[in-house]
C-alpha positions as CSV (number, residue, x, y, z in Angstrom):
1,M,0.0,0.0,0.0
2,S,1.1,3.6,-0.4
3,R,2.8,5.4,2.4
4,S,0.2,8.1,2.7
5,T,0.4,10.0,6.0
6,V,-2.2,10.5,8.6
7,S,-2.3,14.2,7.4
8,D,-3.2,13.0,3.8
9,S,-6.1,10.9,5.1
10,I,-7.4,13.7,7.3
11,A,-7.3,16.2,4.4
12,F,-9.1,13.8,2.2
13,L,-11.9,13.3,4.7
14,R,-12.3,16.9,5.6
15,E,-13.3,17.7,2.1
16,R,-16.0,15.1,2.2
17,I,-17.7,15.5,5.6
18,D,-19.9,18.3,7.0
19,E,-19.5,17.5,10.7
20,T,-16.5,16.4,12.8
21,P,-17.2,13.1,14.5
22,R,-17.1,13.0,18.3
23,V,-17.0,9.2,18.6
24,L,-15.2,6.6,16.6
25,L,-16.9,3.2,16.6
26,V,-14.9,0.2,15.4
27,L,-17.2,-2.8,14.6
28,G,-15.9,-6.4,14.8
29,S,-16.9,-9.5,12.9
30,G,-20.7,-10.0,12.6
31,L,-21.4,-6.6,14.3
32,G,-21.5,-4.4,11.2
33,A,-25.3,-4.0,11.2
34,L,-25.1,-1.0,13.5
35,A,-23.5,0.9,10.6
36,E,-26.8,0.6,8.7
37,E,-28.6,2.6,11.5
38,I,-26.5,5.8,11.0
39,E,-28.7,8.8,10.1
40,D,-27.8,10.8,7.0
41,P,-24.8,8.6,6.3
42,T,-21.8,9.4,4.2
43,Q,-20.2,6.1,3.2
44,I,-16.7,5.9,1.9
45,P,-15.1,2.6,0.9
46,Y,-11.7,2.1,2.5
47,G,-10.0,1.8,-0.8
48,E,-10.8,5.4,-1.7
49,I,-9.2,6.9,1.4
50,P,-5.4,7.5,1.2
51,G,-3.5,5.2,3.5
52,F,-6.4,3.0,4.4
53,P,-5.8,-0.7,3.8
54,R,-8.6,-2.9,2.4
55,S,-10.4,-5.3,4.7
56,T,-10.2,-8.9,3.5
57,V,-12.1,-10.7,6.3
58,E,-15.7,-12.1,5.9
59,G,-18.1,-10.2,8.1
60,H,-16.2,-6.9,7.6
61,A,-17.9,-4.5,5.2
62,G,-14.8,-2.4,4.5
63,A,-16.2,1.1,4.6
64,L,-16.1,4.2,6.8
65,V,-19.6,5.5,7.5
66,L,-20.0,9.1,8.9
67,G,-23.2,10.6,10.2
68,R,-25.2,10.8,13.5
69,L,-26.4,8.1,15.9
70,E,-28.6,9.1,18.9
71,G,-27.8,12.7,17.9
72,V,-24.1,12.2,18.3
73,P,-21.7,12.8,15.3
74,V,-20.0,9.5,14.7
75,A,-17.6,7.8,12.4
76,V,-18.1,4.1,12.1
77,M,-15.5,1.7,10.9
78,A,-17.6,-1.2,9.4
79,G,-14.7,-3.6,9.5
80,R,-11.2,-3.3,10.7
81,F,-7.7,-4.4,9.8
82,H,-5.7,-7.2,11.4
83,L,-2.1,-8.1,11.8
84,Y,-2.8,-11.6,10.5
85,E,-3.9,-10.1,7.1
86,G,-0.2,-9.2,6.6
87,W,-0.6,-5.5,7.4
88,A,2.1,-3.8,9.5
89,V,0.9,-2.6,12.9
90,E,1.1,1.0,11.7
91,D,-1.3,0.1,8.8
92,V,-3.7,-1.5,11.3
93,V,-4.0,1.6,13.4
94,H,-3.8,4.2,10.6
95,P,-7.6,4.6,10.4
96,V,-7.8,5.2,14.2
97,R,-5.0,7.7,14.1
98,T,-6.8,9.4,11.2
99,L,-10.2,9.7,12.8
100,L,-8.8,10.8,16.2
101,G,-6.7,13.3,14.4
102,L,-9.9,14.5,12.6
103,G,-11.4,15.4,15.9
104,A,-13.0,12.3,17.5
105,E,-12.5,12.3,21.3
106,T,-13.8,8.8,22.2
107,L,-13.1,5.3,20.8
108,L,-15.8,2.7,21.2
109,V,-14.2,-0.5,20.0
110,T,-15.8,-3.9,19.6
111,N,-14.7,-7.4,18.6
112,A,-15.8,-11.0,18.3
113,A,-14.0,-13.1,20.8
114,G,-13.7,-16.7,22.0
115,G,-14.9,-17.2,25.6
116,I,-12.2,-18.5,28.0
117,R,-14.4,-18.1,31.1
118,R,-16.3,-21.3,31.3
119,A,-19.6,-19.6,32.2
120,F,-19.6,-17.6,28.9
121,A,-22.2,-18.8,26.3
122,P,-22.1,-17.7,22.6
123,G,-23.8,-14.4,22.3
124,T,-22.6,-13.1,25.7
125,L,-21.6,-9.4,25.6
126,M,-18.5,-8.7,27.7
127,L,-17.5,-5.2,28.8
128,I,-13.7,-5.1,28.5
129,S,-12.1,-4.1,31.9
130,D,-8.5,-4.6,30.8
131,H,-6.4,-6.3,28.2
132,V,-3.3,-8.4,27.7
133,N,-1.2,-7.8,24.6
134,F,0.2,-11.1,23.2
135,T,0.4,-10.0,19.6
136,G,4.1,-9.2,19.8
137,R,3.5,-5.8,18.3
138,N,3.1,-2.3,19.7
139,P,2.0,0.6,17.3
140,L,4.0,3.2,19.2
141,T,7.3,1.6,18.1
142,G,9.3,4.0,16.1
143,P,9.2,7.8,15.9
144,V,6.7,9.6,18.1
145,L,4.0,11.1,15.9
146,E,2.6,14.6,16.5
147,G,-0.3,14.4,19.1
148,E,0.9,11.2,20.7
149,T,2.9,10.5,23.8
150,R,5.7,7.9,23.9
151,F,4.7,6.4,27.2
152,P,0.9,6.5,27.6
153,D,-0.4,5.4,31.0
154,M,-2.4,2.2,30.6
155,T,-3.5,1.8,34.2
156,E,-7.1,2.5,33.2
157,A,-6.9,1.9,29.4
158,Y,-10.7,1.4,29.4
159,D,-12.3,4.5,30.8
160,G,-14.0,3.9,34.2
161,T,-16.8,6.4,33.7
162,L,-17.7,5.1,30.3
163,R,-17.7,1.5,31.7
164,E,-20.1,2.6,34.4
165,T,-22.4,4.1,31.7
166,V,-22.4,0.8,29.8
167,R,-23.3,-1.1,33.0
168,E,-26.2,1.4,33.7
169,V,-27.6,1.1,30.2
170,A,-27.4,-2.7,30.3
171,R,-29.3,-2.8,33.6
172,E,-32.0,-0.4,32.4
173,R,-32.5,-2.2,29.1
174,G,-32.3,-5.7,30.6
175,I,-29.3,-6.7,28.6
176,P,-27.1,-9.4,30.2
177,L,-23.6,-8.0,30.5
178,A,-20.4,-9.7,31.7
179,E,-17.1,-8.0,32.3
180,G,-13.6,-9.3,31.9
181,V,-10.1,-9.2,30.5
182,Y,-9.5,-9.5,26.8
183,A,-6.3,-11.2,25.5
184,A,-5.1,-10.3,22.0
185,L,-3.1,-12.8,20.0
186,H,-1.6,-12.4,16.5
187,G,-3.7,-15.1,14.6
188,P,-4.9,-16.1,12.1
189,S,-5.0,-19.6,13.5
190,Y,-7.2,-20.2,16.5
191,E,-5.5,-20.9,19.8
192,T,-4.7,-24.5,20.8
193,P,-6.3,-26.0,23.9
194,A,-2.9,-25.7,25.7
195,E,-2.7,-22.0,24.8
196,V,-6.2,-21.4,26.1
197,R,-5.4,-23.1,29.4
198,I,-2.3,-20.8,29.8
199,L,-4.4,-17.7,29.0
200,E,-7.0,-18.8,31.6
201,R,-4.3,-19.2,34.2
202,L,-3.0,-15.8,33.3
203,G,-6.3,-14.2,34.0
204,A,-7.8,-13.7,30.5
205,D,-11.6,-14.1,30.1
206,A,-11.8,-13.8,26.3
207,V,-9.4,-14.1,23.4
208,G,-9.3,-12.5,20.0
209,M,-7.0,-11.1,17.3
210,S,-7.7,-7.4,17.3
211,T,-8.5,-4.3,19.4
212,V,-5.4,-3.8,21.5
213,P,-3.3,-1.9,18.8
214,E,-6.2,0.5,18.4
215,V,-6.7,1.0,22.1
216,I,-3.0,1.7,22.6
217,I,-3.0,4.4,19.9
218,A,-6.2,6.0,21.4
219,R,-4.6,6.2,24.8
220,A,-1.4,7.7,23.3
221,R,-3.6,10.4,21.8
222,G,-5.5,11.1,25.0
223,A,-8.8,9.7,23.8
224,R,-11.2,7.9,26.1
225,V,-11.8,4.2,25.3
226,V,-14.6,1.8,26.0
227,G,-14.6,-1.8,24.6
228,I,-17.2,-4.5,24.2
229,S,-16.5,-8.1,23.2
230,C,-19.2,-10.4,21.7
231,I,-18.4,-13.9,22.8
232,T,-19.1,-15.9,19.7
233,N,-17.8,-19.3,20.7
234,A,-16.1,-21.2,23.5
235,A,-12.3,-21.1,23.1
236,A,-10.5,-24.2,21.9
237,G,-10.6,-27.2,24.1
238,L,-13.6,-26.1,26.2
239,T,-16.0,-28.0,24.0
240,P,-15.6,-30.9,21.6
241,E,-16.7,-28.8,18.7
242,P,-14.1,-27.5,16.1
243,L,-13.9,-23.7,15.7
244,S,-14.9,-21.9,12.5
245,H,-15.1,-18.3,11.3
246,D,-18.7,-18.9,10.1
247,E,-19.7,-19.6,13.7
248,V,-18.1,-16.3,14.7
249,V,-20.1,-14.3,12.1
250,E,-23.4,-16.1,12.9
251,A,-23.1,-15.6,16.6
252,G,-22.2,-11.9,16.2
253,A,-25.3,-11.4,14.0
254,E,-27.5,-13.1,16.6
255,A,-26.2,-10.8,19.3
256,S,-26.4,-7.7,17.1
257,R,-29.8,-6.5,18.5
258,D,-28.7,-6.3,22.1
259,F,-25.3,-4.9,21.0
260,S,-27.0,-2.1,19.0
261,T,-29.3,-1.3,21.9
262,L,-26.4,-1.1,24.3
263,V,-24.3,1.1,22.0
264,R,-27.1,3.4,21.2
265,G,-27.9,3.8,24.9
266,V,-24.3,4.7,25.7
267,L,-24.2,7.3,22.9
268,A,-27.4,8.9,24.1
269,R,-25.7,9.7,27.3
270,M,-22.6,11.3,25.8
């Protein structure tokens, strides 16, 4: 891909939008239906935006949608980029750098994840309380970019006030909500049962192949972050069934109504 800068991407988008987004939503596998609820949407395929990779994963639409949701100006990434697709980590986080540089102040990040906690059933929504980075990559490696800090504090990577808002909305709307630690691995192969047992012993409740690079960049830029995992399957070795990406997409789609209600409720309080 071309080495377009964040400034190039921002300049391109400024010419095509009427309102600066306040919130950036990143939608994981099977959760893209929320992008269809945006009011007065402007949809831009990733391939048209300088510096943006193209999503190659089933369940990821591959477009940026800008508009309003619950009266809040938002930018929605319907699909994201992953290390396992062959992108460098700076490519994976380029869209987040761009949208935060455009003016977004909050990152609401979602993903499909395998459930390590044995009580998790497919379709469970898990509020991310913390994460563990097992990808072997950090997007802050290299020169410090303008607007970012070299050593962001990750003590509370996921904003406590926003997490409480998610809990309140879930209680009021009757949406079952778990909370736990998300472990990010490089992928694309699913974890082995032995790896899942190790992650469980290290305190992880769910495992996936995304999210952490974007969160690190958001914190380095001073943005608030809230994260939600949709548990789409039990992690390897916890059931006798083999894992498949089709299962991930299907479970995400089934949970999309509660997910949409939860996100919209949170946005309405911003």
